[in-house]
N, C-alpha and C positions, 0 to 999 in steps of 0.2 A: 685280488687287489688288496694285499695286507695293509698297505699304507692308508688306503681309503677307509677300510673298516676300522682301523685304529683311530684315525682322525675323528671319525664320527661316533666312536664307541658303539659299534654295531655288533649284535650277537652273531655267533658263528652259525652257519647253516649246516644242518645235519644231512649230508649227502648219502650216508649209509641208509637212512630211513627211506630216501627216495628210491634207492636201488631196490629195497624190499617192496615198495609200492609197484615198481615196474615189474618185478618178478611175479607179484600177485596177479596183476592183470594179464601178464603173459600166460600164466597157468590157466586163468579163467577163459582165455581165448585160444587155448591149446597151441601156443607158439613154442616151438622147440628152441629156435635161436632168433635173436633180434639184432639188427644192426642199423645204426644211424650214422650218417656223415654230416648231419646238420649241426652247426656250431652252437645254436641256442639249445637244442636238445641235449647235446653232449655236456654243455655247461650246466644245465639244470640237473642232470643225473649225477655228474661226476665232480663238477667244480673246475674242470679244465677249460681254460679260456684261449687256447691256441687257435689259429685260423685254419689248421689242417689236421684232420684226424678221423678215425673210425672208432666207434664204440660198439663192441660185440658182447652180447649178454645171453647166457642160457641159465638153466636152473642151478648150475653148480659153479659157474665161473663168469667173470666179467673182465674185459680187457680193453684198454685204450691203445689203439695202434696209431703211431705217428712217426715223424721223421726226426733226424738228429737236431734240427733247429730247435725242437721243443723238448729235448731230453731232460734238461735240468728243470724246466718249467713243469713238465709232467710229474716228475718226482715230487716237487714242492706242492703242486696243487692237488695231487692225489693222496697226500699224506693224511693218514687216518681214515681213508675211504677204502672199502673192500674191493678195489679195482686195481688190477695189475696193469703195467704198461709194457708195450713192446715198441722198440725203436728200430727202424730200418728203412732202407730205400724202397722204391716202388715194387721191385721184384721180391724182395724179402718180405714185404708186407703181404703180397699176394700168397706167398707160400705159407706164412703164418696164419692167415685167414683160413686157408684150407684145413689146417690142422685144428683150428678152433671150432670149425663147424663139421668136422669129419664124421661125428656121430649123429648129425641132424639130417633129416630128410628134407626139411624146409627151413628157409631163412626169410624172416619177415622184415620188410623195409617200410620206412615212412614214405608212402607214395606221393604225398604232397610236399615232401622235403628233398626229393632227389630228382635229377633230370632223367628224362626218358633215355637219353644216350648212356648215362652212367648205369642205369638199371640194366639196359640191354647188354652193355659190356660185361657187367658182373655175371649175367646169366651164362656168358660164354666161358667164364673163368672157373665156375664152381659146379659141383655135381648136384648140390641141393636145389630143390625147387624154390624159386624166388616168389614170395607172396607179398601182396600189397596190404598196407594198413594205413588208413587216413586219419589224421588228427590224434594219433596214439599218445605221444608225449604231450602234445598241446592240451589234451583233455586232463592229463594228470597235473599239468601246471596251473589249471584254473584256480583252484583253492589255495590261497597263499598261507604259508606258515608264518610264525611270529618274526623270524629273521627277514623274510621277504617284505612283510608289512613295514618293518622298521626301516628298511632301505627305501621303499617307495615313499614313506612318510618323510624321511630325511630329504629325499630329492624334492618333494613337494614344498617342504619348508624353505629349502634353498631358493626355489623359484619365487615363493612368497617374499622372501627377504630381498631378492634381486629387484623385483618390480618396485618394491617400496623405495629402494635406493635411487632408482633412476626415473621414476614416474614424472616428477616435476619437469623434466627435460622436454616433455611433450609440448609444454607451453613456450618453449624457446625457439620454435620454428625449425626443428631439425628436419632432414629428409627422412623418409622411411628407412633407408639403409643406415643412416647415421644412428637413428634411435635403436634399430635392431642390433647393431654392433655394440652399442652401449649396454643394452640388456644382456647380450651374450657375454660380454666381459664381466658384468656383475655376477652372472650365474657361475662362471668359472672361478671368479675371485672368492665366491662364497664356499668353494670347496667341491664343486661338481667335477667329475672326471671327464664329462662331455655334455653336449647339448642333446636333448632327446631327439631333435630333428631341427631342420632349418627354421629359425624363428620367423613367424609370420608377423609382419607389421604392415597393415593395409589401411589407408586413410581415404576419406572422401569416396569418390566413385570407385576406387580400387577395392574397397571393402565389399563390393557386391560380388566378388569372386571368393568362394569359401577358402581356397588354397592359394590366394594371391602371394606372390613373392615380393619382398621389399624392393622399392624402386627409388628413383631420384626425386620423386614427388615431395615437395615441401609440405609439412604438416602445419596447418594454419588454424586460427580461431574459427570456430564454426564446424570443424571437422569431427566426424566420428572416426575413431581409430580402433581397429580390431587387432589385439595382440594375442597370439597363440604361441606358447613356449613351454619348455620343460627342461629338467635336469636329469642327469644319470648318476647314480651312486652304486658302485659295485655291480654294474650291469643292469640295474633296475631303474625304470623310467618314471617320471611324473609328467602330467599333461594338464595344462590350464589355459583357459582363454578368458580374457576380460575385454570389454569394450568401453572406451572412455570418450567423453564429450569434451572437446578442447574449447575453452572460452565460451563464447556466446553461441550456443547451439539452439536451433529452433525447437519449438515445442513438439511438433510431430516426431522429430528424431528422438527426443527424450521419451516420448510415449512408447516408441518401439523398444528402446532400451528397457523401460519398465516392463513391457509385455514379455520380452524374452527372459528377463531376470525372474519374473513371476512364473513363467512356464518352466524354467529350469528348477525352481524351488518345488513346484508341483511334481515334476518328474522324480526328484530326489525323495519326496515324501511317500511315493508309491513303493520305493525300494525296501524289500525285506526278503528273507529266504522263502521260497515257494512261489514267488510272484513270477509270472511270465515276463521275459524281457520285452516282449511286444507291448505289455501294459504300461511300462515306463515310457516307451515311445508314444503311445496313445495319449498319455496324460499331457505330455508336452505339445503334441501335435494338435489335439482337440482344443486346447486353450488358445493356441495361436490362431486356429481357425475361427474361434469365437471373436477374436480381435480383427478378423479380416486379413490375417497374414499367413494363413495356412499354405497357400500356393507358393509362398516364397521360402518355405522350409524344405530344402531340396536334398537333404541327406539324412542318414540315420541319426538316432539320438545319442549313441555312445558305443563303447567297445571296452574290452578288457585291457588292462595295462600290467606289465610286469617286465620280464626280460626283453619283450618286444613292446614297442609303443602301441601297436595295434595287434591284439590277440583276442581269442575267445574269452568270454561270451560276447556275442554281437547283439546290440540293443537297437533293433529297428522294427518296422511294421511287419516284416515277414518272418521274424525270428520265432522259432519254436522252443528256444532254450528257456529253462527255468532257473532263476537266480538261486544261488547257494551262499550260505554263510562263508565268509573268508575270501570271497571273490573281490577283486578290486576293479572297478569300472569307471568310465567317465559318463557324465550326463552333460550334453552340449547342444541344446537346441540353438538354431540360428535363423535369421531372416535376412534375405539377400534381395535387394530391390534394384534391378537393372537401371542404370542411369541415375541412381540416387546414392546407394551405399549399402552397408550391411552391419549386422549386429550378431555376435555370438557370445554366449556365456557358458563356461565349462568348468567343472570341478572334477577332480579325481576323488572317488569315494570308496570306502571300505564297507562291504555288506556285513553287518553284525547280526547277532542272534535275534534282535528285535527290530532292526531297521537298517540304518546306515550311519556312518561317521565320515564327515568331510576330512580329507587329507590335505586338500588345497584350501588355504584359509585367507588368502588375500582379500581385502574388502572389495565389495562390488559398487562402492560409491563411484558414480560415473563422471563427475565433473572434475576437470583439471584446470 
């Protein structure tokens, strides 16, 4: 996305260093040849953003295999990266793949990124033994480089600016759909290439569902409104949730907002390299339990963010993962009261050498 990177003055990403990281892990795990057909994995390693391709890597060569629709795009996006390209139809691609792995007895696939049918078909086409590897590229993607952080931070800033632009419209009695559309337009007008996901705008009773979709319900004074939204910049996502009290909201509802906001802050304060992800979850969950709200916190506390809106590491009570410097994660405790409504507060944060830095900066002042 050259236009996007130029518009936002983003640093270039060094894909050659990523290829070196991939080969290092391949050597450590005794992988002769590795292949992925997953678009996110291919993009992370090579920079290629086409929707169809295979990336084949061994100790001495790396090649992107795709078809004629992406011939010029492959040349452009692989420029400066030590990855060759092969363009051909389905039969030609099969023949070329056989030559690429001719000297390998094994071919490793991302088992969590390929369908069973595709893997079985590949076994019939090649002589090498097909081996599974789960979470291979996803593991390499967890720690973000400076270029990735710049993209996520830019996406977060766009989301911040967009909500500031349209927030007062909540007091004008829009429907959830109308407000969500206004926020979407603001995000795109600020320079995002896409939305991170379908914007959530859930008011009143609808906010009791964590992933409610915008409806024709009119937002009125007295409502709590949960807004969950994000922007995409050069493939990288941001993710933020704010809950607003519209007009004259009762004190119990305001108490819940304060409790969730405080829980979210406590969760953030636990974050630093070496901390278990489950400890962040526990900080949020135990505080809400003290407030009598623990049973209404029904999901995990967070997740990684990058080329995917949901990626490792996972921050929940069962996670055994240990947080590392340069990971980007969300912290998003929520309370959902059936028949009443809901509250969620979420920031995207960068794990630093000594703690964390928020990338989402929109104020948490709740009254509109």
